[in-house]
Phi, psi and omega in degrees: 000120181290131181266135180240153179274167178058047182240149176269152173235132185230140171222134180242132182236115181264118176253186183290329183250312182236155171247120183257143176237132175246119180241121178255121183281166177300335180278354179095008177277144179257125181246131180267143169227143183215141176211154175291135179292135179249088186301334179288338178201097184289344176297323183297309183290332175302309184282333175297315180290322178298315180292327177297318178292316182298324182298335181275354179269346184080007180252164176277161178302318181295318180300315183290313184293327177291336179254018181261127183256348178211128171233118179247164186212135172231141183213149174267009186302315180300315178297318180298321179298317180295313184296320183272351179068037184248027180279194182301128180278162170056051173274156177238157180229133173245126183221182180292133181302136183097351181236026181297334183268006187300316181282344179277321181293322182075195181217320182235106184298329184275000183303125176081000179278153175288171180302315182293315179298323180293339178280350183230059184297333181299326182263000182272125178275152172287152179289142175304138183293152176294327177233115182289166186303324184292343179250026176243131181232136176259144178233149181287122175182159173197127172245136185270184185288356174258001180086010181271143177282114179268318178232121180297157179290129175273099185293332178295323177291325178298314181296321178295319179297319179295318179299317181294320178292325179294332177294335176275002181057047180296146180261359178184155180231130174253150182234124178220113181243156179295137175056024182290340179292339176273331180208100187273011189300320182290317179298318181294323179292321177298318178299318179299319181293317179299315181293332176288319184276327183217075185298342181277350183266123177291147182228136171237143179237142188293331183290347175252327180291309180204086185282069182232157180293162182082102193290325184298303179296330177293315179296317182296319177301319181294319178296315182296327179301323178277326184297318181260351190297317184299312182293318183291319180296321178296318179298312181297319180296318181293316179295314180300318179296316180295324178295317180296321178294336181269001175114353179285133188234015178247170180299143174271121188251151177234150180279143177250152181294335178277000181098148178091156178262156178214149178303134189303322183285347179261347185285134170281130183308321184294338180283351179269353181298133179059029183276344184303305182296343182294334177301320178296316178295323177297321176296320177297318176305313184298309184287331174300318178291321179300316182276346178081027178276148176285316180225155176207153180245135177254138177227119186243112179251111178255214180277329186237338187224160176238117183250132177241133180222155180242127175251128185223151177285346175272200186298143175290148179260140180235148172294136187294306177218087186296159181248129176239119186066243176246018188242135171274135181231170183260349186295134179294137176225136175305140185285118176226122181265138188226141168228164177279094180202120181189191182298330181266006182296132186275135175252145181206161176263119180280116184292334183279309184270352179058044180222166178278129178239131180236116177082181002273357183288157187231154176281355180059189179282330177230121006280344180084184177303157181302320184295347177291337181071029181250020178101359178292142181237348183264125180299143181231175178298324178296320176300319180294317178300320180296316181296326181281357178085007180290321183254136177276115183296339181263359183233021178290131187054041178070020180095359180288339183226125179267133180263147183259095179294326181297320179292319179297316180298315181297320182293314180293322179298311184289315189278330188230306188300308181298312178300331181267354181068038183239163173287149183298315183293319177296325177294318178300318178295322179297320178301312180295322180295318179295316179299313179299325178296320177299316182291322177299319181299316179294318178299317181297316181295312182299319180293317182294321181296334178260005178069031182264140173261112183306331181289350182249002180217156181272163173245131173262125181249121182212187193087160184302327183254357180302309180297335180287324187249356188298324178295328180285315185276001175246005190302328182252010186257336175072037178298145181306314175197160177247126182252123183241121178283143174294348179249038187303323185290336178242026184299325180296317178292320179296318179295319180297330179291346179262001187288152172279160166281129188218140172238132179241131181235126183229153171199174183238104180281341178052058181268123181242118180236109184262174171052046176271130178301146179212160180272120184289347179268307181276344182065019175265151175296139180258077184295335181294345178275354174270131186282323183204159181295339180293344178284344176278152181300116187297324182295323180289317180296319180295318180296317177303312184293317183294315183289325176293321180296323181296312182285331176294323178294320178299317180298318181294323184279329187277327185298324176302332179292343176273356178096017182245126174289160184306325183291345179262000184261132176250135179236145169221163189237148179224153170231154170244114186226164179206165172284148180304132180095348178279164186265319186242157186260162172250132180265134177211151175279153179208156175272350187266122172233010173206127178265101180251335181226169177295328178296323177298315181294321179297319178296317180299313181295319180297320177300318178295314183297319181297317180290323179296316179297320180299322184273323189238346182094155186293327182290347179272357181294143185224067187289347182301331182276001184077199181233142176238118177263102188272323183224152174224154182211147171238130177243118178251130182219158176209151184266116172283189175299132181254145174295140176251113186276142180298135176253129186272150172280146180294132180250311181146173186282344186285117181263018189300330181294341180261357182294137179249294183206178167248143173209160180279130178231141183273115178235120172048061173070018177208151176274133178236135174290122194235135174285138178244130183239156176270122179301318185291341184259003178289151183234161183300130179096346179300138177238127180240121178263142180286160004282140180204157173235132176244114185260126171248176180298320185231019172201161179228130179260125178258123181244104179294172185286354177255014181234162171223157180235133176241135180268124181264187187291343178263010184071006176287146179263125180255108181266130180220164176289144174288000000 
């Protein structure tokens, strides 16, 4: 993709309540746009938020779009369709005979349940299936775990199954057969027959949608791709068409849950599920590289949830089998851990245990916190922040929305303070402390699971409420520093605008290599005791090489369609492996995508062992079972035009030009007279010592009396201990 100067970069992120637009000008300035989400027509809110941002540049819509080189988009629409059950109706499924009930039985009864619901599984119903039993047909065929055809496909049964499904007036047919990822010949033939008999009916096959082992999540992913596909493809086509009519002349890109942008017409709908929060992690990746950190932690505090993500210079982490709605799927998703904790989190007095309980349920955007004055009656964290003086009731959303402190005070007094025999302000602080404790616990767990020492890596705090609570939820963790973007409320959109164009290709070769010599002291494989690669099972080595070559070829062929010549494309390789007899795999990067020599195999095994030791320790190694390579992946990426952020000249430590007023704020059981500063008027080099409040249009930074904040050349706020 040819890069041009004087170009705009735009990313639009559609959430359940608001649609945010991040527009980066050629000069490096970041412009916010915001509009109410219009669920009945997402095209409307996309362009409303885009026009809101453009209006702040002083340019016309045509001027900006003609000079815009990248427009990306992230949406929760696919997830919303799954959760609300409003996808394509009357789908049919053709599967291996004898396994018609596989998607009906399910696998994890607790999938998608809340914490409370999960404690009462006896009373929890299974989710209604996406495709009911009457529209599922089994056909005679069988491919074994080596990819060999044991029973040929009975084409007469396929034709009969298609005829029966057509009687139900199905709007699409999915095909999922056992072990088809090793040999897709039967699935492809079924697709040919369906297209021959009913060319108007769309067909998806699991061996192309997600060719990975474990049939239940693979089948569900394939069904969901068709279930949400019609609506999402129509949405992308409409937005892309309108952009082109308005003067935009580059590809319209969409964010994927596995990370990276892809041309909208090439994206599989199922890969966009849960892609919204990935923008925040992408932003952490970007700034980690800018600052030169090896590892960094991202913390996103919104209205209802607290998301924690890890950015590392080593291999990216993915959720093994993520859950969407009540369904487990196979599609790779960047690992983001979430709990119900945010500005809208509800606090209450538990009558049974006589204690304060905060979360995980939320007041949502409607009715919202009590202080919104929209009919909410349950006290929330935002109400508590307001009572403590952290939030200015007259400057919420830059003054566009006035908050009702009287309503918040009355609600906390009646619902919690009086029953507990406490003062209202002390109760508000207790609410924030409990909430911060929940978030601290998740941060501690996520960091420990990845072997990270908080004192050696920074924390990025973003989301509308992240800067308000970050000092509280890190108080006992000792992070090296906390980095707060001045664009914290749209950090996910801003981060997504920095993403690479990326294609990820995965499959499962199911390579099993037993009886490998190993050192009984170090527990490492002793590859040097093998004389030649010919001593390894040739069928397994051949399958590994052939399947890796197939997906590597796809990566090479597909990237030019994104507008990138081969010399601009970077590829890396991954394997998912485990010791024989183990249940779950370890993902690691490797340079090896073809085993031609014994040295290749030794390198591959060493890459696996190093990652295994990092995650579980050397004493957990189990080489007696040999090695099983369950998954392989090729990731091809290229950098489109990137936003170039304005770098400020150093001014000095004095922040007086940003000073607004003094007001009393409640810190640790006492009121302190606190300086309040304007976020937008801070300059490079300014140092603000706590206690202090830094007010932005759409976020507030709370600086306790044991912290200080320094403004760096990118306008980011660096919070550290005094």
